[in-house]
Every structure is written in C-alpha cells, then in structure tokens.
C-alpha positions, 0 to 999 in steps of 0.5 A: 448500445453504450460505448465501452469507455477504456479507463486505465488505472491512472497514477493520480488515482493511485497516489490519492489512495496511497496518501489517504491511507498512509496513516494506516501504514504508520500504525503498522509501523508503530505497532511493530516498533512498540517496546523497542528502545529505538525504532529504526528508520526503514523503507518498505516496497509495496507492489500491488495488483489491482483488479478492474473492480478496484479491489487489490487482488495481490500485494507483496511487501519487501524491505527491512521487516521487523515486528510483523511490519510487512505482514501488517502492511500487506493485510492493510493494503489488501483492504484498500479500494482503487477506482474501477478501471478497464483492465486493472493494473499493477503499481509499486510504491515505497513507504519510508518510516522515520525512526525515533532518535 
C-alpha cells in the first residue's frame, strides 16, 4: 500500500498564489474607486480557509470597505486554487491599495 505523505499547506505556496492573483484584487479596487475624485489608500485583511483539495472553503474580508470592495475581493479569492494538502489550513494576509494623489 502506498504510504500517505503528510503535506501541510505551506506558506511559500500561499505567497505564490497570492502574488500571482494580486492583479485581480487591484481590479476590484479600481472598480470600487471608479468615479471618485480621490481614491483612498486602504488596507483590507483577508482570512481564508483552504480545503485539502486546494479550494477556498471560506473567505472573510475586513477593513476600510467602500464601493463594494470587500464583496469583490471575497468573490475573487474564493475562486483561487491552492496546492493540495493533507489537512488544508487557514491563512491571513493584508492587501494594501495605494490611492491616487
């Protein structure tokens, strides 16, 4: 019988997925800020629960929400795929958007 390899959800893999998809989050920000004379610099905190399959099973976004930013980030990150792991895991990361001066 094949031995089951224990594969934790590692932070390097998480960082890779987050940075690969950062542009999608930037689009959420640009859509939220559309029509504003000055888009604010804002920080959003994202908490994810990742299933063993690598799918995101839940996402929570908090921070200075405006223009539907949190909802857009939430629906975006729930479509992300992480590497498969033995038990899945949870991760948190901040996203900082720079406003226009």
